[in-house]
C-alpha positions in Angstrom: 11.6 -4.4 7.2 9.6 -4.8 4.0 8.5 -8.4 3.3 8.6 -9.6 -0.3 6.4 -12.6 -1.1 7.2 -14.4 -4.3 4.8 -17.2 -5.4 6.7 -19.4 -7.9 5.3 -22.4 -9.8 7.9 -24.0 -12.0 9.9 -20.9 -12.5 13.5 -22.2 -12.5 14.2 -20.3 -15.7 13.1 -16.9 -14.4 13.4 -16.8 -10.6 17.1 -16.4 -10.5 17.2 -13.1 -12.4 14.6 -11.7 -10.0 16.4 -12.7 -6.9 19.7 -11.5 -8.3 18.2 -8.1 -8.9 16.5 -7.9 -5.4 19.7 -8.9 -3.6 22.1 -6.7 -5.6 23.0 -3.8 -3.4 20.6 -4.8 -0.6 21.7 -5.0 3.0 21.9 -8.4 4.7 18.7 -7.7 6.8 17.1 -5.0 4.6 14.4 -7.1 3.1 12.5 -10.2 4.3 12.2 -12.4 1.1 9.9 -15.4 1.1 9.7 -17.6 -2.0 6.7 -19.9 -2.0 7.3 -22.8 -4.4 3.8 -24.2 -5.1 3.3 -27.4 -6.9 6.7 -27.3 -8.5 8.1 -30.2 -10.5 11.4 -28.5 -11.5 14.3 -26.9 -9.7 12.6 -23.7 -8.5 13.2 -24.4 -4.8 16.8 -25.2 -5.5 17.3 -22.0 -7.4 15.8 -20.0 -4.5 17.8 -21.8 -1.8 20.9 -21.2 -3.9 20.7 -17.5 -3.2 21.6 -17.9 0.5 20.1 -17.2 3.8 18.6 -13.9 2.8 15.9 -15.9 0.9 13.6 -18.1 2.8 12.0 -21.0 0.9 8.6 -22.4 1.6 7.2 -25.4 -0.3 3.7 -26.6 -0.8 2.4 -29.4 -3.1 -0.6 -27.3 -4.0 -0.2 -25.6 -7.4 -2.2 -22.4 -6.6 -1.0 -18.8 -6.7 -3.7 -17.7 -4.3 -2.8 -20.4 -1.8 0.9 -19.5 -2.2 0.2 -15.9 -1.4 -1.8 -16.9 1.7 1.0 -19.2 2.8 3.6 -16.5 2.1 1.6 -14.2 4.3 1.9 -16.6 7.2 5.7 -16.6 6.9 6.2 -12.9 6.1 7.6 -10.8 9.0 7.0 -7.2 8.1 5.3 -4.4 6.2 5.0 -3.0 3.7 4.1 -6.3 2.1 5.3 -6.6 -1.5 3.9 -9.3 -3.7 6.2 -10.0 -6.8 5.6 -12.5 -9.6 8.6 -14.8 -10.2 8.9 -14.0 -13.9 9.5 -10.2 -13.6 12.6 -8.3 -12.6 12.6 -5.8 -9.7 15.6 -4.2 -8.1 16.5 -3.3 -4.5 16.2 0.4 -5.3 12.7 -0.2 -6.7 11.6 -1.9 -3.5 13.0 1.1 -1.5 11.0 3.5 -3.7 7.8 1.5 -3.2 8.4 1.4 0.5 8.9 5.2 0.6 5.7 5.8 -1.3 3.7 3.9 1.3 5.5 5.5 4.2 5.0 9.1 3.0 2.2 11.5 4.0 -1.2 11.0 2.4 -3.7 8.2 1.9 -1.7 5.8 -0.3 -2.3 2.2 0.8 -1.1 0.4 -2.3 1.6 1.1 -4.8 3.2 -0.4 -7.9 6.2 0.4 -10.1 6.2 1.8 -13.6 6.3 -1.1 -16.1 9.0 -1.7 -18.8 8.0 -4.0 -21.6 11.0 -5.1 -23.7 9.7 -6.0 -27.2 12.9 -7.7 -28.5 11.9 -10.9 -30.2 8.2 -10.2 -30.2 6.1 -10.6 -33.3 4.9 -7.5 -35.1 1.3 -8.2 -34.0 2.3 -8.5 -30.4 4.2 -5.2 -30.6 1.1 -3.6 -32.2 -1.1 -4.9 -29.5 1.0 -3.4 -26.8 1.3 -0.1 -28.5 -2.4 0.3 -27.8 -2.6 -1.5 -24.5 0.1 0.7 -22.8 -1.7 3.9 -23.8 -5.1 2.9 -22.2 -6.0 5.1 -19.2 -6.9 2.1 -17.0 -3.6 0.4 -17.9 -1.5 3.5 -17.1 -3.2 4.3 -13.8 -4.1 0.8 -12.5 -1.8 -1.4 -10.4 -2.5 -4.5 -12.5 -0.4 -6.0 -15.2 2.9 -5.1 -13.5 3.6 -8.3 -11.5 4.2 -6.2 -8.4 1.9 -4.8 -5.8 3.1 -3.2 -2.5 0.7 -2.6 0.4 0.7 -1.0 3.8 -0.7 -2.8 6.8 -4.0 -1.1 6.3 -4.0 -1.9 2.6 -3.2 -5.5 3.2 -6.1 -5.9 5.6 -8.4 -4.8 2.9 -7.0 -7.3 0.3 -7.0 -10.1 2.8 -10.8 -10.0 2.8 -11.1 -10.7 -0.9 -12.0 -14.2 -2.1 -9.7 -16.3 -4.3 -9.8 -14.8 -7.8 -7.7 -15.4 -10.9 -7.4 -11.7 -11.5 -5.8 -11.1 -8.2 -3.8 -8.1 -9.3 -6.8 -6.5 -11.0 -9.0 -7.1 -8.0 -6.3 -5.6 -5.7 -6.1 -2.6 -7.9 -9.8 -2.0 -8.0 -10.0 -2.4 -4.2 -8.4 1.0 -3.8 -9.7 4.4 -5.0 -7.5 6.7 -7.1 -6.2 8.6 -4.0 -5.4 5.3 -2.2 -3.2 3.8 -4.9 0.0 5.1 -6.6 2.1 4.2 -9.6 5.6 5.1 -8.3 7.6 6.8 -11.1 10.9 6.2 -9.3 10.4 2.4 -9.3 10.5 0.2 -12.4 9.7 -3.4 -13.1 10.6 -5.4 -16.2 7.7 -7.4 -17.4 8.5 -9.7 -20.4 5.5 -9.8 -22.8 4.7 -12.9 -24.9 6.7 -13.2 -28.0 4.1 -14.9 -30.2 0.6 -14.1 -31.2 -0.6 -17.5 -29.9 0.9 -16.9 -26.5 -0.6 -13.4 -26.4 -4.0 -14.8 -27.0 -3.5 -17.4 -24.3 -2.8 -14.5 -21.9 -5.8 -12.6 -23.1 -8.1 -15.6 -22.8 -6.9 -16.0 -19.2 -7.5 -12.2 -18.6 -11.0 -12.4 -20.1 -11.9 -15.4 -18.0 -10.6 -13.9 -14.8 -12.3 -10.6 -15.5 -15.6 -12.4 -15.9 -15.0 -14.1 -12.6 -14.3 -10.8 -10.9 -17.4 -9.2 -12.4 -19.5 -12.1 -11.2 -18.1 -11.6 -7.7 -18.9 -7.9 -7.9 -22.4 -8.6 -9.1 -23.0 -11.0 -6.2 -21.7 -8.4 -3.8 -23.8 -5.7 -5.3 -26.9 -7.9 -5.0 -26.2 -8.3 -1.3 -25.6 -4.6 -0.9 -29.0 -3.9 -2.5 -30.6 -5.6 0.5 -29.0 -3.1 2.8 -29.0 0.1 0.7 -31.4 1.1 -2.2 -28.7 2.4 -4.5 -25.3 0.8 -4.1 -22.4 2.4 -6.0 -21.5 0.8 -9.4 -18.5 -1.6 -9.0 -15.2 -0.2 -10.4 -14.1 -1.6 -13.7 -10.9 -1.6 -15.8 -12.6 -2.8 -19.1 -11.6 -1.0 -22.3 -14.5 0.8 -24.0 -14.9 2.0 -27.5 -14.6 5.5 -26.2 -11.1 4.7 -25.0 -10.0 3.5 -28.4 -11.6 6.5 -30.1 -9.8 8.9 -27.8 -6.5 7.2 -28.7 -7.2 7.5 -32.5 -8.2 11.2 -32.1 -4.9 11.8 -30.4 -2.9 9.7 -32.9 -4.6 8.6 -36.1 -1.5 6.6 -37.1 -2.5 4.1 -34.4 -5.3 2.8 -36.5 -3.5 -0.4 -37.7 -2.5 -1.2 -34.1 -6.0 -0.6 -32.8 -7.3 -3.1 -35.4 -4.8 -5.6 -34.1 -5.9 -4.9 -30.5 -9.5 -5.4 -31.4 -8.8 -8.7 -33.2 -7.0 -9.9 -30.0 -9.9 -8.8 -27.8 -12.4 -10.7 -30.0 -10.2 -13.8 -30.1 -9.9 -13.7 -26.3 -13.6 -13.3 -25.9 -14.3 -16.4 -28.1 -11.6 -18.4 -26.3 -12.9 -17.5 -22.9 -16.5 -18.3 -23.6 -16.3 -22.0 -22.9 -14.4 -21.6 -19.6 -16.9 -18.9 -18.4 -19.9 -21.0 -19.3 -18.4 -23.9 -17.4 -17.3 -21.5 -14.6 -13.8 -22.9 -14.9 -11.8 -20.3 -13.1 -8.9 -22.6 -12.1 -7.3 -23.4 -15.5 -4.2 -21.2 -15.8 -3.2 -20.6 -19.4 0.5 -20.0 -19.1 2.7 -18.2 -21.7 6.0 -20.0 -22.1 7.5 -17.8 -24.8 8.2 -14.9 -22.4 10.2 -17.3 -20.2 12.7 -18.2 -22.8 16.2 -16.7 -22.6 
């Protein structure tokens, strides 16, 4: 029985549509679903409980996604273990496809669905940004930015050793080599992007801050490795390089205006993250509310 762990912090507006999709067509005991309401001050727990006995609700006063994931693990009953953000939409058939990918032959320890980004209601600059972002190799091949990561028992053991990090999905993706992770074409998740430029920048500032935290952790780990081995391998990275953007423009020169928008967002995010990085503030979660509107 796959266990689905859903950390939810004040997600009364979004959680219902996810649970509706997961339960639609699912057998009574097909999935083990645990919703961890962390630090909620709204009706998130009531929404979860309203979906009946197939959804178990765990509450904690601590508003921390990382702690919610850990708490969910203590209540989850089976594998594969599937972690799902409360503001995305994933169906029962998609869970089955992810489960099958981890049960098949080969070395796959972690999997994620294809992402669908509905752009209705988004500003033109947001649409331009995502025209570029979705084409980047690291974004196409990585498990991050999808709101869903599924893991086998062996994959889960590897992730459990990671420290608390804001970029939990990026860290999880980079913890597996290309042969160990899979983007499952038969599974899809709907991820609602921010609708406004301001909310996009908030998301990108958070991403820049959390990436800096992850790289700091990698650097510290590498420093420790140097004491045991003379030439440790370079840590994996999902950063976008100039060469990536040049390759996109060579393939499609008409992307130039969108690339300029992408670069302006990257620069704004870097400036916005500078203060938090200097203060080592890796706890402030800049939340995008525009994608949570109906």
